[in-house]
C-alpha positions in Angstrom: -0.1 0.1 -0.2 1.1 3.1 -1.0 2.1 6.0 1.9 0.0 9.4 1.7 2.4 11.8 3.9 0.2 14.7 3.1 -2.7 13.0 5.3 0.2 11.6 7.7 1.2 15.7 8.2 -2.6 16.4 8.4 -3.0 13.7 11.0 0.3 14.9 13.0 -0.9 18.6 12.8 -4.1 17.5 14.6 -2.4 15.7 17.0 0.2 18.0 18.1 -2.5 20.7 18.3 -4.9 18.3 20.5 -1.8 17.5 23.1 -1.2 21.2 23.0 -4.5 22.4 23.9 -5.0 19.3 26.4 -1.8 20.1 28.2 -2.8 23.9 28.2 -6.0 23.5 29.9 -4.4 20.9 32.8 -5.3 17.5 31.4 -2.7 15.4 33.0 -4.1 12.3 31.2 -3.2 13.3 28.0 -0.7 11.1 26.4 0.4 11.9 22.8 0.6 8.4 21.5 -3.2 7.9 22.5 -4.0 10.7 20.7 -2.2 9.8 17.5 -3.5 6.3 17.4 -7.4 7.7 17.9 -6.7 10.4 15.0 -5.2 7.8 12.4 -8.1 5.4 13.6 -10.4 6.8 10.8 -7.7 7.3 7.9 -6.0 4.2 8.7 -6.4 2.5 5.4 -5.8 5.8 3.2 -2.9 6.2 5.3 -0.7 3.4 4.7 2.4 4.2 6.5 1.4 5.3 10.3 5.1 5.0 11.4 5.8 8.1 9.8 3.0 9.7 11.6 4.5 8.6 15.0 7.8 9.4 14.2 6.9 12.7 12.7 4.6 13.5 15.6 7.1 12.4 18.6 9.9 13.8 16.8 8.7 17.4 16.8 7.3 16.6 20.4 11.2 15.8 21.3 12.4 18.7 19.9 9.6 21.4 20.6 11.6 23.4 22.8 14.9 23.6 20.6 12.2 24.0 17.5 10.7 27.1 19.6 14.1 28.6 20.1 15.1 28.1 16.6 12.0 30.0 15.6 12.5 33.1 17.9 15.2 34.8 15.6 13.3 33.8 12.2 10.0 35.8 13.2 11.1 38.0 15.5 8.1 40.6 15.8 6.1 37.3 16.7 6.8 35.7 20.2 6.2 32.0 19.7 3.3 32.3 22.5 1.5 34.8 20.2 1.8 32.6 16.9 -1.8 30.6 16.4 -1.6 27.4 17.5 -2.4 26.1 14.4 0.8 28.1 13.0 2.8 27.6 15.4 2.4 23.7 15.3 2.5 24.1 11.2 6.0 26.0 11.9 7.3 22.9 14.3 6.3 20.3 11.7 8.0 21.9 8.9 11.2 23.1 10.6 11.5 19.5 12.1 11.4 18.6 8.8 14.1 20.9 7.4 16.5 20.4 10.5 16.1 16.4 10.9 14.5 14.9 7.9 16.7 16.1 5.0 18.1 12.7 4.1 14.3 11.6 3.8 12.4 14.7 2.8 13.5 17.2 0.3 13.5 20.6 1.7 11.3 22.4 -0.7 8.7 19.5 -0.2 9.0 20.1 3.4 8.3 24.3 3.0 5.6 23.3 0.7 3.5 20.9 2.9 3.9 23.4 5.7 2.3 25.8 3.5 -0.4 23.6 2.3 -1.2 22.5 6.0 -1.4 26.6 6.2 -3.8 27.1 3.5 -5.8 24.3 4.7 -6.0 24.9 8.6 -4.7 28.5 9.0 -5.9 31.9 8.8 -5.9 34.0 5.4 -2.4 35.0 5.8 -1.2 31.9 7.5 0.5 30.3 3.8 2.7 33.4 3.4 4.0 33.7 7.1 4.8 30.0 7.0 6.6 30.4 3.7 8.5 33.1 4.7 9.7 32.0 8.0 10.6 28.4 6.8 12.4 29.9 3.7 14.5 32.0 6.1 15.2 28.9 8.3 16.5 27.1 5.0 18.7 29.6 4.1 20.4 29.6 7.4 20.5 26.0 7.7 21.8 25.2 4.3 23.1 28.5 2.6 24.7 26.7 -0.7 21.7 24.4 -1.3 19.3 27.7 -1.1 21.8 29.5 -3.3 21.7 26.5 -5.7 18.0 26.6 -5.5 17.6 29.7 -6.2 19.9 29.5 -9.2 18.3 26.6 -10.4 14.7 28.7 -10.4 16.3 31.5 -12.1 17.9 29.5 -15.1 14.7 27.9 -15.1 12.5 30.8 -15.5 15.0 32.0 -17.8 14.9 28.8 -20.1 11.4 29.0 -19.7 10.9 32.5 -20.8 13.0 31.8 -24.0 11.1 28.7 -24.9 7.6 30.9 -24.6 8.8 33.6 -26.7 9.1 31.4 -30.0 5.5 29.9 -29.4 4.6 33.2 -28.9 5.8 34.1 -32.4 4.3 31.2 -34.0 1.3 32.3 -32.4 1.4 35.6 -33.8 2.2 34.5 -37.5 -0.5 31.8 -37.1 -3.2 34.6 -36.4 -1.6 36.8 -39.0 -1.4 33.7 -41.6 -5.2 33.1 -40.8 -6.1 36.8 -41.1 -4.4 36.5 -44.6 -6.8 33.9 -45.8 
């Protein structure tokens, strides 16, 4: 069965959010693995790789203090406690994948997945905020890779533009030849 990692990240976000909410409410019986299991249950067949959800969610929780410390300078105008709980947990997931899963998850995928989570579950501006913070984090974590990615994007854009120009001319010449008839 194929793994549905996007769904896995949704379940991880849901579990982290629920755990944080229950912990702040003083629920002493909140257990992260129990929450994950409950949240996986309805999607077990569609999900495939449940281990991914457990590893991601528990990994984020194990590193939550470190992740929050790393996030502070990336969004200095936004103290971590003032960031909406959904956005805070999306940032944690994205930063965790950038820092600790680089061998399994390409940086662009980690950032894109976090942005998609923010679009689906955050506020109107969440996706731009998440993209900016995680983009900055990526540039700090691996400046060489970030520069390489930017150069590839620039080259791709230039080559795409070069490819589009002949097409545009041929369309114009098609139009003029049709109007000549």
